[in-house]
N, C-alpha and C positions, 0 to 999 in steps of 0.2 A: 544549428550546430553551435556549440559553446566554445568560447576561447578562454583559456586559463592563463592568468597573469599572476605571478607571485608578487605580493605587495610588501610583506615583511615577514621576518621569522625570528624566533628565539631559539635557545638551545633545546627547548622542549616541545615547541609547537610552531606551526606555520599558519599564516593567514593568507588565504588564496582568494582572489577576486575572479568570479566567473561571469563573463559577459555573454548574454544570449543575443547572438547576432540578428535574430529575426525580430526581436522586440526591443532590443536595447536595454533590457532589464539587467541589473547587476546584482550578484549575490556574493557574499563574503563567507567563506567556509573556514572555520577554525578546527583544524585536525592535523594529525601527523601524517603527511603524505610521503611515501617513499619516493626517492628521486632516481633517475637513471644516471648514466655516467656523464651526461652533459649538464646535469643539475636541473633538469625539467621534472615537474611533478608527474608522477604516474597515478592513474586512476585504478581503483580496485580495492586495495587494502586500506580501510579506514577504521579508526577506533570505534568500538560499539557506542560510546557515549560522545561522539563528535558533535560539536555545536554547529548549528546553521544560523547565520546572521543575515537578516534581510533589512536593507537600509530603508529609511523613511521615503515615502513617495507622495507627491502632491498631484492633484487632479484639477483640471479646469471645470469638471462637472460637479465638484463638491469636495468635502473634506478628504484628504488623502489618508494613507496608512502610516502610523508611526513605526519607527524601527522596532524590530523584534528579534529575539534570539531564543532558540529552543534546542535542547539536547534530547537524548533518548529518554531520560527520566521525565522531562517535561512533556514529551510526546506520549509517553505511557500514561501520565496523569490525565491528559486530554482524552485518551482512549477510555480510561476507566469512567471518567465523568460522563462522556457521551453515551457509553454503553448503559450506564445506570439510568441516565435520562430517558433513553429510548427502549429500555428493557431488552437489551441484547447481551450476548455473551462476549465479554471483552476479549477472550481468547480467540474468537472467530475474527474480530476486528483486527487484532494483532497479526493473525495469519494472513489476512488480506493485505495489510500494509507491508508486511515482510515480503510478500510476493510481488506487490505492485511497485513499490518504490525503494525497498530496502531501508525504510525509515529515513529517507532523504526528503526533507520538507521542501527543497528547491527542485525536485525532480520534474523534468518535462520530457515526455515521450515524443517520438517522431510523429505520432498522430495527434499531438497537442494535448494529451492528458497531463494534468498538473497536480503537483503536491503529493502529500503523503499517501492519499488514497486514489491518486491519479484520476481526478474528475475531468471528464471532457467538458468543454464549455457549455454545451446544451444541458448537461446534467447539473452543472454548477448553477446555471440560471434557473433551472427547474426547482432547485431547493434553496433559492434566495441567496446564493453566495455572490458577493460583490468583489471578493479577493480570494481566488482559488489557492493562492500561495500562503494565505493566513492559515497556520496549522489548526487553530480552533475552528474556523469556519469549514475548512476542508474535512476535518475528521467528523464534525457534527453532520455535515451534509452526506458524507460517505456512509456513515452509520445509518442515517435515515433512508438512504437509497437502498442499502443492503437489506434493511428491514422491509421496505416496500416490496423488494423482489421476493423475499421469503414469504410474504403474505400473498403475493400474486401467484406463486407456485406452490401454495399450500404447504409450506415448510420443507419442500424438496430442496435440499442443500445443493445437489448437483446442478439443478436447473437455475437456481438463484445465482450461483457462482458463474455459470456459463453466461447468463444474461449480464452480469456485472462486467464480464470481459467482452462479449460479442454484441450485447444489446438484446433487449427483449424481443424485437422483431425477428432476429435471427433464430432465437430459441423457439418462438412461436411457429415460424415457418418450418423448422426442422422437427417440430413436435418432440423435442428432446435436446440433448447437447448437440450443437451443430458439428458437422464433420470437418471442422477446422483444426488442424494440428495444434495451433497456438492455444485455442480455447480448451481443447482436451487436456493439454499439458498444464494449462493454468489451473483448471479444476483439480487436477491431481496434486499440483504443488501446494495449493491452498489447503487441501484436505490433509496432505502429509504434515504440514506445519500445525494444523489444528489438532489432529489426532495423535501426534507424537507424544511420548511420555514427557511429562513435565510442562506441557503447554498451559496448564492451569484451566483447561476447559471445564465447563459445567457438566457434570455427569447427567446423563439422561436427556440432554437436549437433542442430539442426533446420534444415530448409530453410524459406524463407518461401513459403507457398502462395500468397500474394498479390503476390509479386514480379513486376515487369514483365520479361518475357523477350523477347529479340530473335531472330527466326528469319527464314530466307529460304525462300520457296516455290520449286517447280521452275523457275519462270520467272525467278528471281533477285530477285523483289520482296521487300522487307523488310517483315516483319509484326511488330508488337509485341502481346503478349498477356499476360494474367495467368491464363489458364485452366490 
């Protein structure tokens, strides 16, 4: 659970300190947060280009991480660079980030998934990440993991997304998308974001298996289907 403490504010913005009670990690969020009648910050409505500030950290095991700050534009740049590096469609990466964390570099789920692409610790270790809250490391590892899943399932986007959410073992045991409501909704949400008009996706990469198609039967009757 995270505790929110307002540190300072100006007429145009507020700096909020978020303390992760389980790890003691502190995050400073620069965004315009609406307040309730008691003056407490409300979660939910944040500006599209809100900045996330992560303070410097030291470590007894070696060099720590310097302070960093990233906004939506900076995160978009990391996505484009990682997608180009690993030959992936940046629109798909954006759709995953939108669904996973809502572009919050400091996001932490109840299950311990971290950062923009919500890497679980074992996945972070698997792809050589030493700081899952580092946007650059997080995005690069998430893109590599997504590419690995697409290769594992021969380009089947449904199965790759299901595995990103539920794990490869769950997909393999189910021989398809597991019958978890969360996973099925996740696959749908990512694809909705990816295939919506204006997403910038690369044409011809994947077809939308859930797209509505218009056909005519032998009698000339028009039929709409997503089968």
